[in-house]
DSSP file (Angstrom, degrees, kcal/mol; ACC not computed):
  #  RESIDUE AA STRUCTURE BP1 BP2  ACC     N-H-->O    O-->H-N    N-H-->O    O-->H-N    TCO  KAPPA ALPHA  PHI   PSI    X-CA   Y-CA   Z-CA
    1    1 A M              0   0    0      0, 0.0     2,-0.5     0, 0.0   102,-0.1   0.000 360.0 360.0 360.0 126.3   80.0   24.5  120.7
    2    2 A K        -     0   0    0    101,-0.0    25,-3.4     2,-0.0     2,-0.5  -0.820 360.0-171.2-104.0 117.1   77.3   25.9  123.0
    3    3 A D  E     +A   26   0A   0     -2,-0.5     2,-0.3    23,-0.2    23,-0.2  -0.934  16.8 169.7-109.0 141.1   77.9   28.8  125.3
    4    4 A T  E     -A   25   0A   0     21,-1.6    21,-3.4    -2,-0.5     2,-0.3  -0.940  16.3-159.7-142.3 156.9   75.1   29.6  127.7
    5    5 A Q  E     +A   24   0A   0     -2,-0.3     2,-0.3    19,-0.2    19,-0.2  -0.989  10.0 173.4-138.3 150.9   74.5   31.8  130.8
    6    6 A M  E     -A   23   0A   0     17,-2.2    17,-3.1    -2,-0.3     2,-0.4  -0.952  29.7-110.6-149.4 169.6   72.1   31.9  133.7
    7    7 A E  E     +A   22   0A   0     -2,-0.3     2,-0.4    15,-0.2    15,-0.2  -0.862  34.0 176.2-106.2 132.3   71.5   33.8  136.8
    8    8 A A  E     -A   21   0A   0     13,-2.5    13,-1.8    -2,-0.4     2,-0.6  -0.992  33.7-118.7-138.0 140.9   71.9   32.2  140.2
    9    9 A G  E     +A   20   0A   0     -2,-0.4     2,-0.3    11,-0.2     9,-0.1  -0.736  50.5 162.7 -78.4 117.6   71.7   33.3  143.9
   10   10 A L  E     -A   19   0A   0      9,-2.7     9,-2.0    -2,-0.6     2,-0.4  -0.987  43.3-100.4-136.0 148.8   75.1   32.6  145.3
   11   11 A Y  E     -A   18   0A   0     -2,-0.3     2,-0.6     7,-0.3     7,-0.2  -0.484  32.9-152.2 -65.9 124.2   77.1   33.6  148.2
   12   12 A C  E  >> -A   17   0A   0      5,-2.2     4,-1.7    -2,-0.4     5,-0.8  -0.844   8.1-157.2 -98.7 126.1   79.6   36.3  147.5
   13   13 A N  T  45S+     0   0    0     -2,-0.6    -1,-0.1     2,-0.2    -2,-0.0   0.792  95.1  47.1 -65.0 -25.5   82.9   36.4  149.6
   14   14 A S  T  45S+     0   0    0      1,-0.2    -1,-0.2     3,-0.1    -2,-0.0   0.913 119.9  35.7 -81.4 -46.3   83.4   40.0  148.9
   15   15 A C  T  45S-     0   0    0      2,-0.2    -2,-0.2     4,-0.0    -1,-0.2   0.651  98.1-138.2 -85.1 -16.3   79.9   41.2  149.6
   16   16 A K  T  <5S+     0   0    0     -4,-1.7     2,-0.3     1,-0.2    -3,-0.2   0.796  70.9  76.9  53.9  38.0   79.4   38.7  152.5
   17   17 A E  E   <S-A   12   0A   0     -5,-0.8    -5,-2.2    -7,-0.1     2,-0.8  -0.992  91.4 -85.4-159.5 163.1   75.9   37.9  151.5
   18   18 A E  E     +A   11   0A   0     -2,-0.3    -7,-0.3    -7,-0.2    -9,-0.1  -0.656  56.7 159.5 -78.0 111.8   73.8   35.9  148.9
   19   19 A L  E     -A   10   0A   0     -9,-2.0    -9,-2.7    -2,-0.8     2,-0.1  -0.794  45.5 -82.2-124.0 163.1   73.4   37.9  145.7
   20   20 A P  E     -A    9   0A   0      0, 0.0    16,-2.3     0, 0.0    17,-0.5  -0.442  47.1-172.4 -70.5 147.0   72.6   37.2  142.1
   21   21 A H  E     -AB   8  35A   0    -13,-1.8   -13,-2.5    14,-0.2     2,-0.5  -0.976  24.9-123.9-138.0 144.7   75.4   36.1  140.0
   22   22 A H  E     -AB   7  34A   0     12,-3.2    12,-2.7    -2,-0.3     2,-0.5  -0.824  25.6-163.3 -90.1 129.1   75.9   35.5  136.2
   23   23 A V  E     -AB   6  33A   0    -17,-3.1   -17,-2.2    -2,-0.5     2,-0.4  -0.977   4.4-159.4-117.0 123.7   77.2   31.9  135.6
   24   24 A Y  E     -AB   5  32A   0      8,-3.3     7,-2.6    -2,-0.5     8,-1.4  -0.853   8.6-170.2-108.4 143.0   78.7   31.3  132.1
   25   25 A Y  E     -AB   4  30A   0    -21,-3.4   -21,-1.6    -2,-0.4     2,-0.4  -0.910  18.8-161.6-124.3 150.0   79.0   27.9  130.6
   26   26 A I  E >  S-AB   3  29A   0      3,-2.4     3,-2.5    -2,-0.3   -23,-0.2  -0.990  88.4 -20.7-125.4 123.5   80.7   26.3  127.5
   27   27 A N  T 3  S-     0   0    0    -25,-3.4   -24,-0.1    -2,-0.4     3,-0.1   0.848 129.3 -48.8  43.2  44.2   79.2   23.0  126.7
   28   28 A G  T 3  S+     0   0    0    -26,-0.4     2,-0.4     1,-0.2    -1,-0.3   0.289 114.1 114.7  90.2 -15.2   77.9   22.5  130.1
   29   29 A K  E <   -B   26   0A   0     -3,-2.5    -3,-2.4     1,-0.0     2,-0.3  -0.783  69.0-119.4 -97.1 132.5   81.1   23.4  131.9
   30   30 A I  E     +B   25   0A   0     -2,-0.4    -5,-0.3    -5,-0.2     3,-0.1  -0.512  36.9 166.5 -73.5 128.2   81.3   26.5  134.1
   31   31 A V  E     +     0   0A   0     -7,-2.6    13,-2.9     1,-0.3     2,-0.3   0.656  63.2  12.1-113.4 -25.0   83.9   28.9  132.8
   32   32 A R  E     -BC  24  43A   0     -8,-1.4    -8,-3.3    11,-0.2     2,-0.4  -0.961  49.4-167.8-156.9 140.1   83.1   32.1  134.8
   33   33 A V  E     -BC  23  42A   0      9,-2.4     9,-3.0    -2,-0.3     2,-0.4  -0.995  16.3-174.0-121.1 128.8   81.0   33.3  137.7
   34   34 A E  E     -BC  22  41A   0    -12,-2.7   -12,-3.2    -2,-0.4     2,-0.3  -0.991  23.4-128.9-133.4 131.5   80.5   37.1  138.2
   35   35 A C  E  >  -B   21   0A   0      5,-2.4     4,-1.1    -2,-0.4   -14,-0.2  -0.577  11.6-149.5 -73.7 130.5   78.8   38.8  141.1
   36   36 A Q  T  4 S+     0   0    0    -16,-2.3    -1,-0.1    -2,-0.3   -15,-0.1   0.757  92.1  48.7 -74.9 -20.6   76.2   41.3  139.8
   37   37 A E  T  4 S+     0   0    0    -17,-0.5    -1,-0.1     1,-0.1   -16,-0.1   0.966 129.9  12.8 -81.5 -53.6   76.7   43.6  142.8
   38   38 A C  T  4 S-     0   0    0      2,-0.1    -2,-0.1     0, 0.0     3,-0.1   0.454  93.5-127.6-106.8  -3.8   80.5   44.1  143.2
   39   39 A K     <  +     0   0    0     -4,-1.1     2,-0.2     1,-0.2    -3,-0.1   0.629  48.6 162.2  64.4  15.7   81.5   42.5  139.7
   40   40 A R        -     0   0    0     -6,-0.1    -5,-2.4     1,-0.0     2,-0.4  -0.497  22.3-158.2 -68.0 137.1   83.9   40.2  141.4
   41   41 A T  E     -C   34   0A   0     -2,-0.2     2,-0.5    -7,-0.2    -7,-0.2  -0.934  18.1-160.5-125.8 135.7   84.7   37.4  138.8
   42   42 A M  E     -C   33   0A   0     -9,-3.0    -9,-2.4    -2,-0.4     2,-0.4  -0.972  14.6-160.2-113.7 126.5   86.0   33.9  139.2
   43   43 A V  E     -C   32   0A   0     -2,-0.5     2,-0.5   -11,-0.2   -11,-0.2  -0.837   1.0-156.9-101.5 135.5   87.4   32.3  136.0
   44   44 A F        -     0   0    0    -13,-2.9     2,-0.3    -2,-0.4    67,-0.0  -0.970  22.5-120.8-117.8 133.8   87.8   28.6  135.6
   45   45 A K        +     0   0    0     -2,-0.5     2,-0.3     2,-0.0   -13,-0.0  -0.525  37.0 173.4 -75.2 130.4   90.3   27.2  133.1
   46   46 A V        -     0   0    0     -2,-0.3     2,-1.1   -15,-0.0     3,-0.1  -0.987  36.7-127.1-137.1 135.0   88.6   25.1  130.5
   47   47 A D     >  -     0   0    0     -2,-0.3     4,-2.2     1,-0.2     5,-0.2  -0.663  30.8-176.2 -74.6  97.2   90.5   23.6  127.4
   48   48 A V  H  > S+     0   0    0     -2,-1.1     4,-2.3     1,-0.2    -1,-0.2   0.842  79.1  53.8 -74.7 -26.0   88.1   25.0  124.7
   49   49 A L  H  > S+     0   0    0      2,-0.2     4,-1.9     1,-0.2    -1,-0.2   0.855 107.3  50.0 -73.2 -32.7   89.8   23.4  121.9
   50   50 A K  H  > S+     0   0    0      2,-0.2     4,-2.4     1,-0.2    -2,-0.2   0.931 110.1  51.4 -73.7 -38.8   89.6   20.1  123.6
   51   51 A E  H  X S+     0   0    0     -4,-2.2     4,-2.3     1,-0.2    -2,-0.2   0.918 110.7  50.0 -57.3 -40.2   85.8   20.6  124.1
   52   52 A F  H  X S+     0   0    0     -4,-2.3     4,-2.2     1,-0.2    -1,-0.2   0.904 110.3  47.1 -68.6 -34.2   85.5   21.4  120.5
   53   53 A Y  H  X S+     0   0    0     -4,-1.9     4,-2.6     2,-0.2    -1,-0.2   0.908 111.2  52.4 -70.1 -41.1   87.3   18.4  119.4
   54   54 A K  H  X S+     0   0    0     -4,-2.4     4,-2.4     2,-0.2    -2,-0.2   0.865 110.2  49.7 -56.9 -41.0   85.2   16.2  121.8
   55   55 A E  H  X S+     0   0    0     -4,-2.3     4,-2.5     2,-0.2    -1,-0.2   0.903 112.2  46.6 -65.0 -43.1   82.0   17.8  120.3
   56   56 A V  H  X S+     0   0    0     -4,-2.2     4,-2.2    -5,-0.2     5,-0.2   0.918 113.4  48.4 -67.2 -36.8   83.1   17.1  116.7
   57   57 A Y  H  X S+     0   0    0     -4,-2.6     4,-3.2     2,-0.2     5,-0.3   0.953 112.0  48.3 -60.8 -49.1   84.2   13.6  117.5
   58   58 A K  H  X S+     0   0    0     -4,-2.4     4,-2.1     1,-0.2    -1,-0.2   0.944 113.8  48.1 -63.4 -42.8   80.9   12.8  119.3
   59   59 A R  H  X S+     0   0    0     -4,-2.5     4,-0.8     1,-0.2    -1,-0.2   0.900 117.1  42.3 -64.6 -36.3   78.8   14.3  116.3
   60   60 A V  H  < S+     0   0    0     -4,-2.2     3,-0.4     1,-0.2    -1,-0.2   0.899 114.1  48.9 -81.7 -37.9   80.8   12.4  113.7
   61   61 A S  H  < S+     0   0    0     -4,-3.2     4,-0.3    -5,-0.2    -1,-0.2   0.785 115.7  44.4 -77.2 -25.9   80.9    9.1  115.6
   62   62 A T  H  X S+     0   0    0     -4,-2.1     4,-2.2    -5,-0.3     3,-0.4   0.584  87.3  94.3 -89.2 -10.4   77.1    9.1  116.3
   63   63 A K  H  X S+     0   0    0     -4,-0.8     4,-2.7    -3,-0.4     5,-0.3   0.885  81.8  49.1 -53.7 -47.6   76.0   10.2  112.9
   64   64 A P  H  > S+     0   0    0      0, 0.0     4,-2.0     0, 0.0    -1,-0.2   0.880 111.5  50.4 -67.7 -28.4   75.3    6.7  111.5
   65   65 A N  H  > S+     0   0    0     -3,-0.4     4,-2.2    -4,-0.3    -2,-0.2   0.938 112.9  47.2 -63.6 -45.5   73.2    5.7  114.5
   66   66 A R  H  X S+     0   0    0     -4,-2.2     4,-2.0     1,-0.2    -1,-0.2   0.876 112.2  48.7 -62.6 -42.4   71.2    9.0  114.2
   67   67 A V  H  X S+     0   0    0     -4,-2.7     4,-2.3    -5,-0.2    -1,-0.2   0.904 111.6  49.6 -64.8 -43.4   70.7    8.5  110.5
   68   68 A S  H  X S+     0   0    0     -4,-2.0     4,-2.7    -5,-0.3     5,-0.3   0.951 111.7  49.0 -63.0 -49.8   69.6    4.8  111.0
   69   69 A K  H  X S+     0   0    0     -4,-2.2     4,-1.8     1,-0.2    -1,-0.2   0.922 110.1  51.4 -55.5 -49.0   67.1    5.9  113.6
   70   70 A E  H  X S+     0   0    0     -4,-2.0     4,-1.5     1,-0.2    -1,-0.2   0.875 112.8  45.1 -59.9 -41.2   65.7    8.7  111.3
   71   71 A Y  H  < S+     0   0    0     -4,-2.3    -1,-0.2     1,-0.2    -2,-0.2   0.870 111.8  51.4 -75.3 -33.8   65.2    6.2  108.4
   72   72 A K  H  < S+     0   0    0     -4,-2.7     3,-0.2    -5,-0.2    -1,-0.2   0.781 108.7  52.0 -67.3 -29.2   63.6    3.6  110.5
   73   73 A K  H  < S-     0   0    0     -4,-1.8    -2,-0.2    -5,-0.3    -1,-0.2   0.920 135.3  -5.1 -78.4 -40.5   61.2    6.1  112.1
   74   74 A D     X  -     0   0    0     -4,-1.5     4,-2.3    -5,-0.1    -1,-0.2  -0.593  60.5-177.3-157.8  89.9   59.9    7.4  108.7
   75   75 A M  H  > S+     0   0    0     -3,-0.2     4,-2.8     1,-0.2     5,-0.3   0.888  85.2  51.3 -56.4 -48.3   61.5    6.2  105.5
   76   76 A N  H  > S+     0   0    0      1,-0.2     4,-2.6     2,-0.2     5,-0.2   0.956 111.1  46.9 -60.0 -48.2   59.4    8.4  103.1
   77   77 A R  H  > S+     0   0    0      1,-0.2     4,-1.5     2,-0.2    -1,-0.2   0.923 113.9  49.9 -56.9 -40.9   60.2   11.6  105.1
   78   78 A F  H  X S+     0   0    0     -4,-2.3     4,-0.5    -8,-0.2     3,-0.2   0.933 112.5  45.8 -67.9 -43.8   63.9   10.7  105.2
   79   79 A L  H >< S+     0   0    0     -4,-2.8     3,-0.8     1,-0.2    -1,-0.2   0.904 114.1  46.6 -65.3 -42.3   64.1   10.0  101.5
   80   80 A T  H 3< S+     0   0    0     -4,-2.6     4,-0.4    -5,-0.3    -1,-0.2   0.771 112.6  51.6 -74.0 -16.1   62.3   13.1  100.4
   81   81 A G  H 3X S+     0   0    0     -4,-1.5     4,-2.1    -3,-0.2    -1,-0.2   0.532  87.5  85.1 -93.1  -3.5   64.3   15.3  102.7
   82   82 A I  H <X S+     0   0    0     -3,-0.8     4,-2.7    -4,-0.5     5,-0.2   0.939  84.8  52.9 -68.7 -48.1   67.7   14.0  101.5
   83   83 A P  H  > S+     0   0    0      0, 0.0     4,-1.6     0, 0.0    -1,-0.2   0.895 112.3  44.6 -56.4 -42.8   68.1   16.4   98.5
   84   84 A I  H  > S+     0   0    0     -4,-0.4     4,-2.1     1,-0.2    -2,-0.2   0.915 114.0  51.4 -70.7 -35.0   67.5   19.6  100.7
   85   85 A R  H  X S+     0   0    0     -4,-2.1     4,-2.3     1,-0.2    -1,-0.2   0.906 106.9  53.2 -62.7 -44.6   69.8   18.3  103.4
   86   86 A L  H  < S+     0   0    0     -4,-2.7    -1,-0.2     1,-0.2    -2,-0.2   0.874 113.0  42.2 -57.8 -43.4   72.5   17.7  101.0
   87   87 A V  H  < S+     0   0    0     -4,-1.6     4,-0.3    -5,-0.2    -1,-0.2   0.826 119.2  43.7 -71.7 -34.1   72.4   21.2   99.6
   88   88 A S  H >X S+     0   0    0     -4,-2.1     4,-2.0     1,-0.1     3,-0.5   0.683  91.8  85.1 -88.9 -16.9   72.0   22.8  103.0
   89   89 A K  H 3X S+     0   0    0     -4,-2.3     4,-3.4     1,-0.2     5,-0.3   0.923  85.8  52.2 -47.4 -57.2   74.7   20.8  104.9
   90   90 A P  H 3> S+     0   0    0      0, 0.0     4,-2.1     0, 0.0    -1,-0.2   0.870 111.5  48.5 -57.9 -32.0   77.7   22.8  103.9
   91   91 A Y  H <> S+     0   0    0     -3,-0.5     4,-2.3    -4,-0.3    -2,-0.2   0.874 111.5  49.3 -71.2 -39.7   76.0   26.0  105.1
   92   92 A R  H  X S+     0   0    0     -4,-2.0     4,-2.6     2,-0.2     5,-0.2   0.915 110.3  50.9 -66.5 -39.7   74.9   24.4  108.4
   93   93 A L  H  X S+     0   0    0     -4,-3.4     4,-2.9     1,-0.2    -2,-0.2   0.952 111.2  47.3 -60.0 -45.5   78.4   23.2  109.0
   94   94 A M  H  X S+     0   0    0     -4,-2.1     4,-2.9    -5,-0.3     5,-0.2   0.897 111.4  52.6 -63.1 -39.6   79.9   26.5  108.4
   95   95 A K  H  X S+     0   0    0     -4,-2.3     4,-2.7     2,-0.2    -1,-0.2   0.937 111.8  44.0 -49.2 -57.2   77.3   28.1  110.6
   96   96 A D  H  X S+     0   0    0     -4,-2.6     4,-2.4     2,-0.2    -2,-0.2   0.894 114.4  50.6 -60.4 -41.9   78.1   25.7  113.4
   97   97 A F  H  X S+     0   0    0     -4,-2.9     4,-2.3    -5,-0.2    -2,-0.2   0.927 110.8  48.9 -62.4 -45.6   82.0   26.2  112.8
   98   98 A N  H  X S+     0   0    0     -4,-2.9     4,-1.9     2,-0.2    -2,-0.2   0.893 111.1  49.6 -67.8 -38.7   81.7   30.0  112.9
   99   99 A E  H  X S+     0   0    0     -4,-2.7     4,-2.6    -5,-0.2    -2,-0.2   0.951 112.3  47.2 -63.9 -45.6   79.7   29.9  116.1
  100  100 A S  H  X S+     0   0    0     -4,-2.4     4,-3.0     1,-0.2    -2,-0.2   0.933 112.7  49.6 -61.1 -44.0   82.2   27.5  117.8
  101  101 A M  H  X S+     0   0    0     -4,-2.3     4,-2.3     1,-0.2    -1,-0.2   0.835 110.1  51.2 -66.1 -32.9   85.2   29.7  116.6
  102  102 A H  H  X S+     0   0    0     -4,-1.9     4,-2.5     2,-0.2    -1,-0.2   0.914 111.3  48.3 -68.5 -41.9   83.3   32.8  117.9
  103  103 A T  H  X S+     0   0    0     -4,-2.6     4,-2.6     2,-0.2     5,-0.2   0.969 114.1  45.1 -55.3 -56.7   82.9   31.0  121.3
  104  104 A I  H  X S+     0   0    0     -4,-3.0     4,-2.5     1,-0.2    -2,-0.2   0.893 114.1  50.3 -59.6 -39.0   86.5   30.0  121.5
  105  105 A H  H  X S+     0   0    0     -4,-2.3     4,-2.6     1,-0.2    -1,-0.2   0.953 112.5  46.2 -66.2 -48.2   87.7   33.5  120.4
  106  106 A C  H  X S+     0   0    0     -4,-2.5     4,-2.2     1,-0.2    -1,-0.2   0.856 113.1  49.2 -65.8 -36.2   85.6   35.2  123.0
  107  107 A Y  H  X S+     0   0    0     -4,-2.6     4,-2.4     2,-0.2    -1,-0.2   0.898 111.2  48.2 -67.9 -40.9   86.6   32.8  125.8
  108  108 A K  H  X S+     0   0    0     -4,-2.5     4,-1.9    -5,-0.2    -2,-0.2   0.904 111.8  52.7 -65.8 -38.0   90.4   33.2  125.0
  109  109 A K  H  X S+     0   0    0     -4,-2.6     4,-1.0     1,-0.2    -2,-0.2   0.899 110.9  45.8 -65.3 -37.1   89.8   37.0  125.0
  110  110 A R  H  X S+     0   0    0     -4,-2.2     4,-0.5     1,-0.2     3,-0.4   0.915 115.6  44.7 -71.4 -38.3   88.2   37.1  128.4
  111  111 A T  H  < S+     0   0    0     -4,-2.4     3,-0.5     1,-0.2    -1,-0.2   0.797 105.3  60.7 -75.8 -22.1   90.7   34.9  129.9
  112  112 A A  H  < S+     0   0    0     -4,-1.9    -1,-0.2     1,-0.2    -2,-0.2   0.762 101.9  55.4 -66.2 -33.3   93.6   36.7  128.4
  113  113 A R  H  <        0   0    0     -4,-1.0    -1,-0.2    -3,-0.4    -2,-0.2   0.663 360.0 360.0 -79.2 -14.1   92.5   39.9  130.2
  114  114 A K     <        0   0    0     -4,-0.5    -1,-0.2    -3,-0.5    -2,-0.2   0.451 360.0 360.0 -77.0 360.0   92.6   38.1  133.6
């Protein structure tokens, strides 16, 4: 699960002018917009668990296609990389899982305060 943020010039209803705002996303969906001047925040409800499940489903369902493209592109590189990938896969999965759980926890913590 990917959480990102960016800065955008948006109109603030409190300040009555266009000012820089922080826009926070989870998997490309806006979850929060905060005015940098007055700190007014708009929170958008997102079902983060549903987003997590959709991401896992997409990754699992597209894996056979991604693997077949990879071995068709360069069979030798694919075959020589398998042992390293088999050993490192559990660590990569745990890293992704922990990052996703951290994102979910932070989102729930922020929305619980509101």
